[in-house]
C-alpha positions in Angstrom: -120.8 -173.8 -11.6 -121.5 -171.7 -8.6 -118.6 -170.9 -6.3 -119.0 -172.2 -2.7 -119.4 -169.4 -0.2 -116.7 -169.1 2.4 -117.7 -169.7 6.0 -118.4 -166.0 6.7 -120.1 -165.0 3.5 -119.7 -162.1 1.1 -118.9 -158.5 1.9 -120.6 -155.7 -0.2 -119.1 -152.2 0.0 -119.3 -149.0 -2.0 -116.2 -147.0 -3.0 -116.1 -143.2 -3.1 -117.5 -143.0 -6.6 -120.5 -145.1 -5.5 -119.6 -148.2 -7.4 -120.4 -151.5 -5.7 -117.6 -153.8 -4.7 -118.0 -157.4 -3.6 -115.3 -159.4 -1.9 -115.0 -162.6 0.1 -114.6 -162.6 3.8 -111.8 -164.7 5.1 -112.6 -168.4 5.6 -112.7 -169.2 9.3 -109.7 -171.2 10.5 -110.2 -174.9 10.8 -108.0 -177.9 11.6 -108.5 -181.3 10.2 -110.9 -182.0 13.0 -113.0 -179.0 12.0 -112.3 -177.3 15.3 -111.3 -173.6 15.2 -107.8 -172.6 16.2 -107.5 -170.5 19.3 -104.9 -168.9 21.6 -105.1 -167.6 25.1 -104.1 -164.2 26.5 -100.7 -165.6 27.6 -100.0 -166.8 24.0 -101.1 -163.4 22.6 -98.8 -161.5 25.0 -95.9 -163.7 24.1 -96.5 -163.2 20.4 -96.3 -159.5 21.0 -92.9 -159.9 22.7 -94.1 -159.5 26.3 -94.1 -161.7 29.4 -97.5 -162.7 30.8 -98.4 -161.2 34.1 -100.5 -162.9 36.9 -103.8 -161.5 35.4 -102.9 -163.1 32.0 -101.9 -166.4 33.5 -105.1 -166.6 35.4 -107.3 -165.5 32.5 -109.5 -168.0 30.6 -110.0 -165.7 27.6 -109.6 -167.3 24.2 -109.0 -165.6 20.9 -109.8 -167.0 17.5 -106.9 -167.7 15.1 -107.8 -167.5 11.4 -106.0 -169.0 8.5 -105.9 -166.6 5.6 -105.0 -168.3 2.2 -102.6 -166.5 -0.1 -104.4 -163.9 -2.2 -107.3 -163.6 0.2 -108.4 -160.3 1.7 -108.3 -160.2 5.5 -110.0 -156.7 5.7 -111.6 -154.6 3.0 -111.2 -150.9 2.5 -114.3 -149.1 3.6 -115.8 -152.0 5.5 -117.1 -151.5 9.0 -114.3 -152.2 11.5 -115.1 -154.8 14.1 -111.9 -156.6 14.6 -108.2 -155.9 15.2 -105.8 -158.5 13.8 -102.3 -159.4 14.9 -100.3 -161.4 12.4 -99.2 -164.7 13.9 -97.4 -165.9 10.8 -97.1 -165.0 7.1 -97.4 -161.5 5.5 -99.8 -159.1 4.0 -99.8 -156.1 1.7 -101.9 -153.1 2.7 -103.6 -151.6 -0.3 -105.7 -148.5 -1.0 -107.5 -148.4 -4.3 -108.1 -145.1 -6.2 -111.2 -144.3 -8.1 -109.6 -145.3 -11.4 -108.7 -148.7 -10.0 -105.0 -148.1 -9.3 -103.8 -150.0 -6.3 -101.4 -148.1 -4.1 -99.5 -150.5 -1.8 -99.2 -148.5 1.4 -96.9 -151.0 3.2 -96.5 -154.6 4.3 -97.4 -156.4 7.5 -95.4 -159.2 9.0 -95.4 -161.4 12.1 -96.4 -159.3 15.2 -97.8 -156.5 13.1 -101.3 -155.0 13.7 -103.9 -154.8 11.0 -107.1 -152.9 11.4 -106.2 -150.6 14.3 -107.0 -147.6 12.1 -110.7 -148.7 12.4 -110.9 -147.2 15.8 -110.7 -143.7 14.2 -113.7 -143.7 11.8 -115.0 -147.1 12.5 -114.1 -148.2 9.0 -110.9 -149.8 7.6 -108.9 -147.3 5.7 -107.2 -149.9 3.5 -107.5 -153.5 2.5 -105.0 -156.2 3.6 -104.3 -159.1 1.3 -102.3 -162.2 2.2 -99.0 -162.5 0.3 -98.7 -166.1 1.4 -100.7 -168.6 3.5 -100.9 -166.7 6.8 -102.5 -166.8 10.3 -103.9 -163.9 12.3 -105.2 -163.6 15.8 -108.6 -161.8 16.0 -109.4 -159.3 18.8 -112.9 -157.8 18.7 -112.6 -154.0 18.9 -115.6 -153.9 21.2 -113.8 -155.8 23.9 -110.3 -154.5 23.3 -110.5 -151.8 26.1 -111.6 -154.4 28.6 -108.7 -156.7 27.7 -106.2 -153.9 28.1 -107.6 -153.0 31.5 -107.5 -156.6 32.7 -103.8 -157.1 31.8 -101.2 -154.4 32.2 -98.7 -156.5 30.4 -100.9 -156.9 27.3 -101.6 -153.1 27.4 -97.9 -152.3 27.5 -97.0 -154.8 24.8 -99.8 -153.4 22.5 -98.6 -149.8 23.1 -95.0 -150.8 22.2 -96.2 -152.5 19.1 -98.3 -149.5 18.0 -95.3 -147.2 18.6 -93.0 -149.5 16.5 -95.5 -149.5 13.6 -95.7 -145.7 13.8 -92.0 -145.5 13.6 -92.0 -147.8 10.6 -94.7 -145.7 8.9 -92.4 -142.7 9.3 -89.7 -144.5 7.5 -91.8 -144.8 4.3 -91.6 -141.0 4.0 -87.8 -141.3 4.1 -87.9 -143.9 1.2 -90.2 -141.7 -0.9 -87.9 -138.7 -0.4 -85.3 -140.3 -2.6 -85.3 -138.9 -6.2 -83.5 -141.8 -7.9 -85.4 -145.1 -8.3 -82.4 -147.2 -7.4 -81.9 -145.3 -4.2 -85.6 -145.8 -3.3 -85.2 -149.5 -3.8 -82.0 -149.5 -1.8 -83.7 -147.8 1.1 -86.6 -150.2 0.9 -84.3 -153.2 1.0 -82.3 -151.7 3.9 -85.5 -151.2 5.9 -86.7 -154.7 5.0 -83.4 -156.1 6.2 -83.8 -154.4 9.5 -87.3 -155.6 10.0 -86.3 -159.2 9.3 -83.5 -158.8 11.9 -86.1 -157.6 14.4 -88.0 -160.9 13.9 -84.9 -163.1 14.3 -84.6 -163.8 10.6 -81.6 -163.3 8.3 -81.0 -159.6 7.5 -79.0 -160.6 4.4 -81.0 -163.4 2.7 -84.4 -162.1 1.9 -87.3 -164.0 0.3 -89.6 -161.4 -1.1 -93.2 -162.4 -0.6 -94.4 -159.5 -2.7 -93.9 -159.3 -6.4 -92.1 -156.6 -8.4 -95.4 -154.9 -9.2 -96.2 -154.7 -5.5 -92.9 -153.1 -4.8 -93.3 -150.7 -7.7 -96.7 -149.6 -6.4 -95.3 -149.2 -2.9 -92.4 -147.0 -4.1 -94.4 -145.0 -6.6 -92.4 -146.3 -9.6 -93.1 -148.2 -12.8 -92.8 -152.0 -12.8 -90.0 -151.8 -15.5 -88.1 -149.2 -13.4 -88.1 -151.6 -10.4 -86.7 -154.4 -12.5 -84.0 -152.1 -13.9 -83.1 -150.9 -10.4 -82.7 -154.4 -9.1 -80.4 -155.1 -12.1 -78.4 -152.0 -11.4 -77.9 -152.8 -7.7 -77.0 -156.3 -8.7 -74.5 -155.2 -11.3 -73.0 -152.9 -8.7 -72.2 -155.8 -6.5 -74.5 -155.0 -3.6 -77.1 -157.7 -4.3 -77.5 -161.2 -5.8 -81.0 -161.5 -7.2 -82.7 -164.8 -8.2 -86.4 -164.1 -8.9 -87.8 -163.3 -5.4 -84.7 -164.5 -3.6 -82.4 -161.5 -2.8 -79.1 -161.9 -1.0 -77.5 -158.7 0.2 -73.8 -159.2 -0.5 -72.6 -155.9 0.8 -74.9 -154.5 3.5 -72.7 -151.5 4.5 -72.4 -150.6 0.8 -76.1 -150.9 0.3 -76.7 -148.6 3.3 -74.2 -146.1 1.8 -76.2 -146.3 -1.4 -79.5 -145.7 0.5 -78.0 -142.5 2.0 -77.3 -141.2 -1.5 -78.9 -138.1 -3.0 -78.3 -139.4 -6.5 -78.5 -142.8 -8.2 -76.3 -145.3 -9.9 -75.3 -144.0 -13.4 -77.4 -145.6 -16.1 -74.7 -145.8 -18.7 -71.8 -147.0 -16.7 -71.4 -148.1 -13.1 -68.5 -146.8 -11.1 -66.3 -149.4 -9.4 -67.7 -150.7 -6.2 -64.6 -149.5 -4.3 -65.6 -146.0 -5.3 -69.1 -146.5 -3.8 -71.1 -145.7 -6.9 -74.1 -144.7 -4.9 -72.2 -142.2 -2.7 -73.5 -138.7 -2.7 
């Protein structure tokens, strides 16, 4: 039985080795009444954390809001960049695929994050973005982005602040990868994730991981089995309580101390928590 085409069709791209890759575009957002979801410039600025100025309040610009079902690609690596997306709700993993098919998870995008801004550089998306859960994004055509920024100083300032924040978060990934021990890499990842949840007004201690263990392993450059073992070690050390994808940080100061370590938890026997087993 033929699969019904999504509203925007099929995307065909070639990877660096010349092999053809086909992927679905996202399905256009639709409500029960089949009308597209939209937001105005004021709503966009407020999503970015700013306060709308007079230009924004008087603007009649409307931006499309797309629903992106879990597991669906929002943008495709190598595709021509036409749109900048801002995550309104949900989360995405940003993936770059090697010639041998290995998927390297570069990072994760959450509410208020930008996806596709890299397309301004070479006019092609440098990585794919796949929804980790049912999500929504606001679409801004790159062709008109400069005009929108010129028309609203508040939007321009909010966008610049957002880009600066994401650059800072990108720099934190190098700090995670600098850790030699797998359990320390995981501790640093969880500490940074905790801080990002706090930025968004969510609990910094009760984390619901939208990504699976394999995604985390690919992000941290570790084997899937190593990630599972590291979760177990941090749990046995008393810093975490882990129930599948639900992670409760029981001792955030202790986990931060662990994240600052230059060595990991001993594999054969954990030191008492009071001794701060992860301490350097």
